N, C-alpha and C positions, 0 to 999 in steps of 0.2 A: 504494500500500500504506500509506504514512504517513497519508494522508487518512482511510482506513478505520480506522486504529489509534487515532486521537485520540478519537472518540466512545466506543470501547470502553474506553479508559483512564479517561475521565471517569466512565463508568458503573461501572467496577470500583471507583474511589475512593468513589463515592457508596454502592455496595453495602457496602464495608468499613466505612465510617462508620456506616451504618444498622444493620448486623448486630452491631456491637460496642457499640451503644447510645450512641455519641458524638453521633449526629445528634439524639438526643432532648433533648440540652442545647444551647441556643443563646441568643444575645442579639440582640434586634432593637433597633436604635438609630436615632433621628431626630436630626439635628443641623442647626444653622444658625449662620452666622457672618458678621460684617462685617469687611472687611479693607481694607488700603491696599496697592495694587499699585505696585511700582516698575518702570518700563520704560525701556529705553534702546536706541537704534539707533546703530550705529557712525557717528560724526561729529556726533552730537547728544547733548546732556546728558540725564540721567535726569529723569523727571517722575513725580509721584505721581498715581494714579487710585484713586478709591474704588470698592469693589465688595462682593461677597458670594457666599456659596455655601450650598446646602442639600443634605443627603445622607441616604440610607437605607443602613444597614449591617446585615449579618447576620454574626455572629461565632460560631465554634464553639470550645469550650475544648479545648486540647491538654494543658495542665497546669493546676495551680492558679493560676499567675501569667501564663500565655500563652494567647492566643486568636488564631485565624486566620480570615479570612473575606473577603467581598467588599463593595464599596462602589459605589453608583451615585448620581449627583446632577446638579445644575445649578449653573452659576456665571455670573457676569457682572461687567463692569467698566464704569464710566462713562468718558466721554471726559475727557482731561486738559485743563488750561487752555491758552490760546494764547499765553502769554508767550514772548517771543523769536521770535514769528512762526511757530511750528509747534506742533503738538499730536499726541497719540496718540489714535486712534479708540477708541470704545467697542466692546466685543465681548461676546457671550454664547454659551453652549453647554452641553454636558453631558459627563459623564465616567463611566467604569467603571474599577474598580481592584481590586487585591489589597491587603489590610491585615493587619498583625501588631500586636497590642496586648499590652503587658506592664503589669501593675499589681501593687500591693502594699498591704495594709491599713496605714493610718496611725494611726487612733484609733477607739475604739468606746465608745459611751455607751449604757447600758441603755435609757433612755427616749427618746433622741434618734436613735440609729442609728449607722451606721458611715461612716467617711471613708476613702477610698482614693485613691491617686495613681498616676500612671503616664504612659506615653507610647505613641505609635502611630506606626508607620512604614508608609507606603503608596506603591505604585507605581500611578500613574493614567494612563489613556489618555484624552485630551481631544479633542473635536471642537467647534469654535466658529466663529462667523461674525461679521464686522465689522458694526457698526451701519450702517443705511441703504445697504447694499451686498448683493450676492449672493456675496461672497467668503467662502469657508469654508477652514479650515485645521485640521490635526491637529498635536498636540504631546504628548509625554509629560511627566509631572510627578513630582517626588519630594515626598511630603507627610510632614511631621514635626509631630505634635501632642503637646503636654504637656497633662495634664488633672488635675483634682480632681473626684471624684464622691462624692456623699452618698447613702446608702441609708437612708431613714427606718425607724425601728424598727417602726412599724406596717405598713410595706409593704417588706419586705426584698428583694422581687423587682424593685423599682424603683430606678433610679439617676438622679439629677439632677446634671448636671456642668457645669463651667466649663472651656473649652478655650482653648488658645493655638495656633491653627493657623499653621504656616509652610509655604509652597509655593515650590519652585524649578521654574520652567517651562523646558523645553528647547525653545525656539522658534527655528527657522532664520531667521526674519525679524527677530529681536531680538538685540542683543549681550548683554542681560541682561533677565530677566523673573522677578519673584518677588513674594511677598506675605506679610504678617503680619497677624494679626487677633485677634479675640476672639469666642468662640462659646459657645453653650449646647447641651447634649445632654439627651435623655430616653431612657433605655434600659430595656427590660423583659427580664428573664432567666428562661428556663425551665430548671429543673434536671433532670438525668437521673434516672430512677427508680433507687432504691438496689438 
């Protein structure tokens, strides 16, 4: 019974959003970032690994300052160095997640555009594989991104942003796994009809 209920609930939510006009307003965002991953296994010291991620997000406005939506993307990390006689493998994979974004206007100039700042909280489900192996693994992540976004005066539907993405990965094979980085975003917003 529960299996049959889930698709119906999803369809009901989509129907409610669509008929109230909320689905007519959405933001489509493409982002990319470079990051430094810190990994540690019990009994071994932490090491840094360089990596990155790219994502496509679809956000729907809930209020003037809050939007909710989904995120899908790819990520990867290079192998660590071999100092101390050990290293952490490279890995790459993809993710799906749910995100909540809050933002507020910071400044506005007539001929330049508007600047806004905010943050994003995401819950991500990741599937990845180690480099040069057939080993795959699943892990959830908590994503926290701060951002500044500029909307040009001539193109008010466009946002160009700078992000500071932070990730905490809950991996069973690691004592700690997380990353911090710097990213760029480009977002296009479609407003709901009045």
